C-alpha positions in Angstrom: 9.0 -10.5 44.7 9.4 -13.9 43.4 6.9 -15.1 40.3 6.8 -18.7 42.1 7.3 -19.6 45.4 7.7 -23.2 47.4 7.7 -21.7 50.7 7.8 -24.8 52.5 11.4 -25.9 50.7 12.7 -22.2 51.1 12.5 -22.2 47.0 12.3 -18.7 45.2 11.9 -18.7 41.7 12.5 -14.7 40.4 11.7 -14.5 37.1 10.3 -18.0 34.8 9.2 -17.1 30.8 7.0 -19.2 29.3 9.0 -18.2 26.1 12.9 -20.2 25.7 13.4 -18.1 22.5 12.2 -16.3 19.0 13.1 -17.6 15.9 12.6 -15.2 13.4 9.7 -13.4 14.9 8.1 -16.5 16.2 8.2 -17.7 19.7 9.2 -20.6 20.3 7.9 -22.1 24.5 9.3 -24.2 27.3 6.6 -26.5 26.9 7.5 -27.4 23.0 10.8 -28.0 24.2 10.4 -30.5 26.8 8.1 -32.5 24.4 10.2 -32.3 21.8 12.6 -33.8 24.0 10.9 -36.4 25.2 10.4 -37.5 21.9 13.8 -37.4 20.8 14.6 -39.3 24.0 12.0 -41.7 23.5 13.2 -42.6 20.0 16.7 -43.1 21.4 15.3 -45.8 24.3 13.2 -47.3 21.9 15.7 -47.8 19.3 18.4 -49.1 21.9 15.7 -51.7 23.3 14.5 -52.5 19.8 18.5 -53.4 19.2 18.5 -55.6 22.7 15.7 -57.8 21.6 16.5 -58.4 17.9 13.9 -56.1 16.6 14.9 -54.2 13.6 15.5 -50.4 15.5 14.2 -48.3 12.1 11.1 -49.8 12.6 10.7 -47.0 16.0 11.9 -44.3 14.0 9.9 -45.1 11.2 6.1 -45.8 13.5 6.9 -42.5 15.7 7.0 -40.5 12.7 3.2 -41.6 11.9 2.4 -41.9 16.1 3.2 -38.0 16.4 1.1 -36.7 13.9 -1.9 -39.0 15.4 -1.4 -38.7 19.0 -1.3 -34.9 18.1 -4.7 -35.5 16.7 -6.0 -37.6 19.4 -4.7 -35.2 22.2 -6.4 -32.4 20.4 -9.4 -33.9 19.2 -9.8 -35.5 23.2 -9.4 -32.1 24.7 -11.7 -30.1 22.4 -14.5 -32.7 23.0 -14.6 -31.9 26.4 -14.4 -28.6 25.7 -17.1 -28.3 23.9 -18.8 -25.4 25.2 -15.9 -23.7 24.6 -14.9 -24.5 21.2 -17.9 -24.4 20.0 -18.6 -20.9 19.9 -15.5 -20.3 17.6 -14.4 -23.1 15.7 -12.0 -21.4 14.1 -10.4 -22.2 18.0 -9.9 -26.3 17.6 -6.9 -25.9 15.3 -5.3 -22.8 17.3 -2.6 -25.3 18.3 -0.3 -22.5 20.2 -3.0 -21.5 22.5 -2.4 -24.9 24.1 -5.1 -27.4 24.3 -3.4 -30.8 24.6 -4.9 -33.9 26.6 -2.4 -36.6 27.1 -4.7 -39.8 27.3 -6.2 -38.4 24.0 -2.7 -38.7 22.9 -2.1 -41.8 24.2 -5.4 -43.5 22.2 -4.1 -41.7 18.8 -0.6 -43.5 19.7 -2.4 -47.1 21.0 -4.5 -46.7 17.6 -1.3 -45.7 15.1 0.6 -48.7 16.9 -2.2 -51.2 16.4 -2.6 -50.0 12.6 1.2 -50.1 12.1 1.7 -53.2 13.2 -0.8 -55.0 11.5 0.5 -53.1 8.2 3.8 -54.0 8.8 3.0 -57.6 10.5 4.6 -57.1 13.3 3.6 -58.5 17.0 1.7 -55.4 18.5 2.5 -56.5 22.2 6.1 -56.7 21.2 5.9 -52.9 19.6 3.6 -52.0 22.7 6.3 -53.5 25.0 9.1 -51.3 23.3 7.6 -48.2 23.0 5.9 -47.9 26.4 8.9 -46.6 28.7 9.8 -44.2 25.5 6.0 -43.1 26.5 6.1 -42.7 30.0 9.4 -40.9 30.1 8.0 -38.2 27.5 5.1 -38.0 29.9 7.8 -37.2 32.6 9.4 -34.4 30.7 6.8 -33.3 29.4 4.7 -32.3 32.9 7.6 -29.4 33.4 6.2 -27.7 30.5 3.0 -27.1 32.3 4.9 -25.8 35.2 6.8 -23.4 32.7 3.0 -22.4 31.6 1.4 -22.2 34.9 -0.9 -24.7 34.6 -2.1 -28.4 35.8 -1.9 -27.6 39.4 -4.4 -28.7 41.9 -6.2 -26.7 45.2 -4.5 -25.4 48.1 -2.6 -27.0 49.6 -0.1 -26.2 53.1 2.0 -29.3 52.9 6.0 -29.9 52.2 5.4 -29.5 48.3 3.0 -26.4 48.5 3.8 -23.9 45.5 2.9 -20.2 45.2 2.2 -18.8 41.7 1.4 -15.3 41.0 -2.5 -14.6 40.8 -1.8 -12.2 38.0 0.0 -14.9 36.2 -2.6 -17.6 36.1 -5.8 -18.1 34.2 -8.2 -17.9 36.8 -10.6 -20.2 35.2 -7.7 -23.0 36.3 -7.8 -22.3 40.1 -10.4 -23.5 42.9 -12.9 -21.2 44.8 -10.9 -22.8 47.9 -7.2 -21.6 46.3 -8.7 -18.1 45.8 -10.6 -18.0 49.7 -6.6 -18.9 50.8 -4.8 -16.5 48.8 -1.4 -15.6 50.3 -0.4 -11.7 50.3 3.1 -11.2 50.3 4.0 -7.3 50.4 1.3 -6.3 48.4 1.3 -9.2 46.1 -0.9 -12.1 45.7 -0.3 -15.8 45.5 -2.3 -18.3 44.8 -0.8 -21.5 47.1 -1.9 -24.6 45.9 -0.7 -28.8 44.8 1.9 -28.9 42.4 0.2 -31.8 40.4 2.9 -31.2 37.6 5.3 -32.3 39.8 3.2 -35.5 41.4 2.9 -36.9 38.1 6.2 -36.1 37.0 7.5 -37.9 39.8 5.2 -41.2 39.7 6.0 -41.2 35.9 9.7 -41.2 36.9 8.4 -44.1 39.0 7.0 -45.8 36.5 9.4 -45.4 34.2 12.1 -47.0 36.5 9.8 -49.7 37.1 9.5 -50.8 33.4 13.0 -50.6 32.4 13.7 -53.0 35.2 10.7 -55.3 34.0 12.1 -54.9 30.3 14.7 -57.6 31.0 12.5 -59.8 33.2 9.3 -59.8 31.2 7.6 -63.1 30.6 5.7 -62.5 28.4 4.6 -60.0 25.3 2.2 -57.1 26.8 3.7 -57.2 30.4 5.1 -54.1 30.3 2.7 -52.4 28.6 0.6 -53.8 30.6 2.1 -52.3 33.8 2.5 -49.1 32.2 -1.5 -49.1 31.9 -1.5 -50.1 35.5 1.3 -48.1 36.9 0.3 -44.9 35.0 -3.5 -45.4 35.6 -2.7 -45.6 39.5 -0.4 -42.5 39.8 -3.4 -40.3 37.1 -6.4 -41.6 39.6 -5.5 -40.1 42.8 -3.2 -37.3 41.2 -6.4 -36.2 38.9 -9.0 -35.6 42.2 -6.6 -33.1 43.4 -6.6 -30.6 40.3 -8.7 -28.0 39.7 -8.0 -27.7 35.6 -9.9 -30.8 34.9 -11.9 -31.8 31.9 -15.4 -33.0 32.9 -18.5 -34.9 31.6 -21.2 -34.8 33.9 -19.7 -33.5 36.8 -17.3 -35.9 36.9 -13.2 -36.0 35.5 -13.1 -37.8 32.6 -9.7 -38.7 33.2 -10.4 -39.9 36.3 -13.0 -42.3 35.4 -10.3 -43.2 32.6 -7.6 -44.3 34.8 -9.9 -46.4 37.0 -11.2 -48.0 33.6 -7.3 -48.7 32.5 -6.5 -49.7 36.0 -9.3 -52.8 36.4 -8.2 -53.7 32.5 -4.5 -53.8 32.9 -4.9 -55.7 36.0 -7.2 -58.3 34.3 -5.2 -58.5 30.9 -1.8 -59.4 33.5 -3.7 -61.6 35.8 -5.0 -63.6 32.5 -2.3 -63.6 30.6 0.5 -64.4 33.5 -1.8 -67.8 34.2 -1.8 -68.2 30.4 2.0 -68.5 30.4 2.5 -70.2 33.4 0.0 -72.8 31.6 1.6 -73.2 28.4 5.1 -73.4 30.6 4.1 -76.2 32.7 5.6 -79.2 32.7 3.7 -82.8 31.7 2.0 -84.6 34.1 -1.6 -83.3 35.9 0.0 -82.7 39.3 2.3 -80.0 37.9 5.6 -81.9 38.9 7.8 -83.1 35.7 7.8 -86.5 34.5 11.5 -87.2 35.5 10.8 -86.7 38.9 7.8 -89.1 39.1 9.8 -92.4 39.7 12.1 -91.0 42.3 12.4 -91.9 46.2 12.5 -88.5 48.5 
């Protein structure tokens, strides 16, 4: 029987290992390969955009070295903070990164803080740096979600929609499965499957759409910060919906933390884009109180 199954699409995957290969007795996981590929392609993309916009491409190679470190720290701290009940029982687990436990939003926060400090020290325009890095960031997120697929994680509750996905019950952490999905177990030839929303796929496809939008707008932006603002708005819109489908959420007071943060980002990004857009229009408005140029004022129609 297949290990992973998309019954309504007719796709069956007989075997899918979490481990890509082994080096000197150490397993290299697909999750790490997808993240590493995202970082590599993101650097190339940012350096290309920097060259196009008259910036020093090496700035983004240098920045990435710092951003990677603090993004990983931020991703881990975010996950541990909202899973403290588990980690407080054994503090050594906090440093067991190979066991998983990185939160995207924590990584984004770490990266933004790094960008703020880096741009201050290097005397760079923070918003221009953020605009240049934003497409690379969403590209990495799009690829990274496929690592969740290999890990059998980041899925939702029961569904029978077109993209419904089945995982063998024996290969999934029970704590990630909703009661609804457990009550709707699919048994095929004696093998138990959970049938769930492939939220990793939803987010990857949504991120692809945001990535295309950012690339398109990069050559048409009106002000520094516009691309970064569109990133936070676009990603937040997708995440606030998708997070509501997931069953492995980090929660605070019964609420999904990432869903709340996504809603805040949507509002903040929308306000920023509207405010900055109006400022830009005013700064480029022609002389004359009615918005018409002085050259037009003496003309007869």
